[in-house]
VOGU-3710 file (C-alpha; in Angstrom, 3 decimals, decimal comma):
1> mkkerthrnf> -0,243/0,086/0,155  1,182/3,424/-0,951  0,394/6,448/0,921  0,300/9,656/-0,796  -1,019/13,455/-0,184  -3,939/14,989/-2,225  -3,818/18,829/-3,955  -5,864/19,380/-0,813  -3,181/17,642/1,556  -5,242/14,762/2,499
11> niynfkdrnn> -3,663/11,615/2,579  -4,578/8,946/0,474  -3,765/5,334/0,143  -3,329/3,399/-3,392  -3,552/-0,316/-3,644  -4,251/-3,323/-5,476  -7,140/-5,848/-3,595  -6,723/-9,442/-4,019  -8,641/-9,631/-8,089  -5,312/-7,196/-8,614
21> tecslqkssv> -7,545/-3,968/-9,113  -6,079/-0,549/-8,353  -7,627/0,941/-5,937  -7,398/4,573/-3,798  -8,811/4,959/-0,491  -9,374/8,118/0,913  -12,181/7,160/3,609  -13,755/6,738/7,109  -13,990/3,137/8,327  -16,155/2,099/10,960
31> atenciwlga> -16,450/-1,352/13,186  -19,179/-3,395/14,690  -18,864/-6,300/17,040  -17,953/-8,601/14,366  -16,711/-6,610/11,114  -14,570/-3,754/9,831  -16,689/-1,242/7,310  -14,238/0,951/4,902  -14,973/2,811/1,735  -12,487/2,643/-1,283
41> nniglkhftk> -12,716/4,480/-4,735  -13,007/2,302/-7,691  -14,843/-1,008/-5,749  -17,142/0,603/-3,624  -17,554/-0,920/0,079  -15,280/-3,341/1,486  -16,585/-5,548/4,354  -14,363/-7,568/6,360  -15,521/-10,696/8,861  -13,073/-12,818/10,953
51> drgweninli> -15,120/-15,899/9,357  -15,082/-14,724/5,906  -12,248/-12,051/5,408  -12,631/-8,957/3,363  -15,748/-8,989/1,094  -16,772/-6,121/-1,803  -20,345/-5,001/-1,341  -22,046/-5,131/-5,157  -23,240/-1,483/-5,040  -22,935/0,709/-8,047
61> ntieehyvan> -20,109/3,324/-7,496  -17,558/4,799/-5,815  -18,859/4,647/-2,097  -18,381/7,976/0,373  -18,628/8,473/3,940  -20,439/6,068/6,305  -22,470/5,243/9,497  -23,642/2,487/11,543  -26,393/2,657/13,678  -28,885/0,150/14,985
71> nriyvgsnde> -27,146/-2,652/13,622  -27,433/-0,980/9,981  -24,881/1,257/7,703  -25,861/4,154/6,248  -23,912/5,847/2,971  -23,565/7,926/0,435  -22,476/7,070/-3,340  -21,048/9,083/-6,568  -24,485/7,510/-8,137  -26,567/10,011/-6,145
81> yvycldaetg> -28,234/7,100/-3,761  -28,218/6,673/-0,557  -27,934/2,709/1,159  -28,871/1,237/4,087  -27,309/-1,986/4,279  -27,214/-5,046/7,318  -24,196/-3,933/9,197  -23,139/-7,488/9,724  -23,972/-9,325/6,766  -23,786/-6,305/4,205
91> gyiwdyktng> -26,948/-7,448/2,805  -29,622/-4,962/0,925  -32,184/-3,091/3,048  -33,592/0,015/1,338  -31,906/3,082/-1,244  -33,059/7,046/-2,020  -32,414/8,640/-4,792  -31,426/12,095/-4,615  -29,938/14,395/-7,897  -26,598/14,640/-7,354
101> gvlsspaiad> -23,645/13,354/-6,193  -24,057/12,299/-2,076  -20,808/12,965/-0,758  -21,844/13,558/2,840  -21,393/11,351/5,738  -24,894/10,666/7,537  -26,029/11,450/10,568  -28,412/9,458/12,226  -30,850/10,675/15,302  -34,731/10,153/16,056
111> nkvfvgsydd> -34,787/7,111/13,904  -34,012/10,212/10,690  -31,070/9,607/8,362  -29,687/13,660/7,777  -27,861/13,922/4,573  -26,625/16,307/1,905  -26,338/16,011/-1,982  -24,202/17,760/-4,719  -27,713/18,917/-5,563  -27,717/21,612/-3,000
121> niycldattg> -30,229/19,901/-0,625  -30,077/18,416/2,661  -32,495/15,070/3,187  -34,067/13,689/6,045  -35,125/9,877/5,323  -36,808/7,413/7,523  -34,202/5,120/8,789  -36,473/2,104/8,753  -37,864/2,515/5,465  -35,972/5,110/3,624
131> kliwnhptgg> -38,927/7,089/3,173  -38,408/11,174/1,969  -39,543/13,386/5,160  -38,493/16,242/3,750  -35,927/17,817/2,071  -34,582/21,564/1,863  -32,194/23,331/-0,998  -29,349/25,240/-0,289  -27,767/27,945/-2,518  -24,402/25,419/-3,024
141> yvrsspavck> -23,840/21,741/-2,707  -23,383/20,024/0,286  -20,256/18,038/0,813  -20,399/18,642/4,958  -21,987/16,036/7,319  -24,743/17,334/9,193  -24,160/17,434/12,891  -26,989/16,985/15,594  -27,472/18,452/18,900  -30,436/18,964/20,928
151> gkvfvgsydg> -32,891/18,495/18,219  -31,433/20,537/15,409  -29,486/19,656/12,745  -26,721/21,770/11,768  -25,230/21,536/8,149  -22,817/23,601/5,592  -23,343/24,462/2,541  -20,937/25,444/-0,315  -22,779/28,506/-0,498  -20,810/29,935/2,672
161> iiycfgnndd> -24,118/29,900/4,854  -24,980/27,171/7,965  -28,114/25,854/7,882  -30,329/24,595/11,195  -32,952/23,214/10,809  -35,461/21,643/14,157  -38,672/21,357/15,534  -40,954/24,914/14,580  -42,862/26,109/17,936  -44,523/28,323/15,974
171> nqpptkpeid> -46,077/26,088/12,897  -48,996/26,168/11,985  -51,234/23,242/10,705  -52,256/23,118/6,962  -56,120/24,307/6,533  -58,822/21,705/6,340  -58,253/20,088/2,908  -60,795/21,382/0,052  -62,751/17,743/-1,593  -63,540/18,939/-5,396
181> gptfgktgke> -65,142/15,530/-7,229  -68,952/14,350/-8,260  -71,672/14,494/-5,644  -73,433/12,182/-7,207  -72,812/9,353/-8,888  -73,802/5,380/-9,222  -71,687/2,259/-8,631  -68,975/0,403/-10,366  -67,725/3,884/-11,873  -64,352/5,435/-11,206
191> ykyyftsidp> -64,544/8,913/-10,113  -62,043/11,274/-9,807  -61,711/13,091/-6,536  -59,073/16,088/-5,696  -57,551/17,157/-2,626  -56,524/20,567/-1,735  -55,089/21,554/1,538  -52,485/25,267/1,931  -50,047/25,368/4,737  -50,312/28,561/5,932
201> dndniieyii> -45,772/28,761/6,782  -45,729/27,045/3,202  -44,215/23,806/4,263  -44,631/20,938/2,335  -47,991/18,272/2,783  -46,098/14,963/3,523  -49,727/13,004/3,333  -53,263/12,938/3,036  -55,469/10,375/5,240  -58,241/10,020/3,258
211> nwgdgnveii> -61,453/8,284/5,060  -64,509/7,466/2,059  -67,178/6,796/4,130  -67,944/3,363/2,965  -65,619/1,561/5,062  -62,327/2,407/2,966  -59,003/4,663/4,238  -55,882/5,802/2,381  -52,877/7,460/3,229  -51,725/9,219/0,311
221> sgpfssgtpi> -47,898/9,979/0,639  -45,793/13,371/-0,507  -43,919/15,085/0,113  -46,434/17,633/-1,688  -46,510/20,961/-2,640  -48,686/23,289/-0,361  -51,411/24,345/-2,425  -50,944/21,675/-4,920  -54,284/19,387/-5,789  -53,689/16,130/-5,321
231> kvnhtwtdlg> -55,882/13,630/-7,735  -57,107/10,417/-6,058  -59,229/7,738/-7,857  -62,641/5,709/-5,861  -64,932/3,363/-6,931  -68,629/3,052/-5,044  -69,782/-0,068/-4,641  -72,780/-0,024/-2,663  -75,946/2,194/-3,008  -75,900/4,744/-0,090
241> sycikskaid> -74,945/8,613/1,414  -71,554/8,520/2,010  -68,937/11,578/3,525  -65,945/11,794/2,499  -63,701/13,110/5,279  -60,032/14,212/4,489  -57,169/15,663/6,862  -53,631/17,040/5,932  -50,540/16,562/7,598  -47,368/18,909/6,998
251> iygaesnwge> -43,832/17,783/7,318  -43,168/18,677/10,867  -46,797/16,603/12,098  -48,886/19,443/12,477  -52,598/18,000/10,904  -55,258/20,260/9,953  -59,351/20,018/10,892  -61,123/17,502/8,766  -62,591/18,442/5,178  -65,884/16,852/4,130
261> lnvyiprtrs> -67,544/16,366/0,990  -71,274/14,271/0,891  -71,771/12,145/-1,712  -74,970/9,581/-3,014  -74,944/7,184/-5,223  -78,344/6,631/-5,528  -78,979/4,132/-8,242  -77,287/2,436/-11,229  -79,206/4,014/-13,883  -78,882/7,529/-15,308
271> iknsfylrfp> -82,087/9,492/-14,665  -83,291/10,886/-17,690  -86,295/13,004/-16,691  -85,979/16,242/-17,758  -87,701/18,449/-14,414  -84,671/16,952/-12,274  -82,076/17,934/-14,964  -83,338/21,359/-14,830  -84,272/21,263/-11,212  -81,452/18,934/-9,537
281> fflsviikli> -82,146/20,693/-5,924  -85,470/18,950/-5,632  -83,697/15,510/-7,009  -81,307/15,796/-3,662  -84,190/16,715/-1,502  -86,205/13,502/-2,570  -83,369/11,377/-2,253  -82,127/12,607/0,896  -86,283/11,864/1,877  -85,447/8,286/0,480
291> lk> -82,357/7,640/2,380  -83,630/8,459/5,949
//
């Protein structure tokens, strides 16, 4: 193994692996009880166990800094992905794609993964599932590793600014969703409904909860921009009167009140009586009397 210095005066080690592949090493290593992990240019992530020795982990590109928590290893890559692997076996668990190389070392706190990307964003991911919780743009690429202290995340960007993210005590919940769609229909036909909530702080909506009133409940996961209509299809299977209810939840967990829309599915064939088509108010009154 040959030690050299980079143009930024960092140590870099050049060597050949057991397959005689030229490699360079300028990454941190981490250790669990039974194994050691280190990242190497050209060959990605290497995994050492006392039983099997060194093994390559088959990821796509150069592996950057990595972090071990809860028997999982979290690592970014030049292929724009954040990976989560089993720390003992190297088995794949999940990945999340950003829009730039991930050279930032992830930080883990409260079951969340915080990591920066060369797409100028800082990301917060669910550590268990890899699902995006939130992301925030900065004015430059994020190469530095986030630091977490007292519930706040600190990270520097190439725009020269240090950003701080944390609980927002003044956070306001989103407005109750406006529900737009047909209020009359028939069974067996799919209808489109649109759900729109506005966040006073212009935070993203992380999910909509929809209770269709017929025993079906859906959770539509985002994130969605504040004020953006979300289309969801639904098919009614039984005749009756239904109340669609929906609430929105922002990225900080603040919940809106329930928005509502009443829907009537009175019959399976269309009404052709021209009187009711001309005066739909009388039709709705008659339907309500029938369904009482």
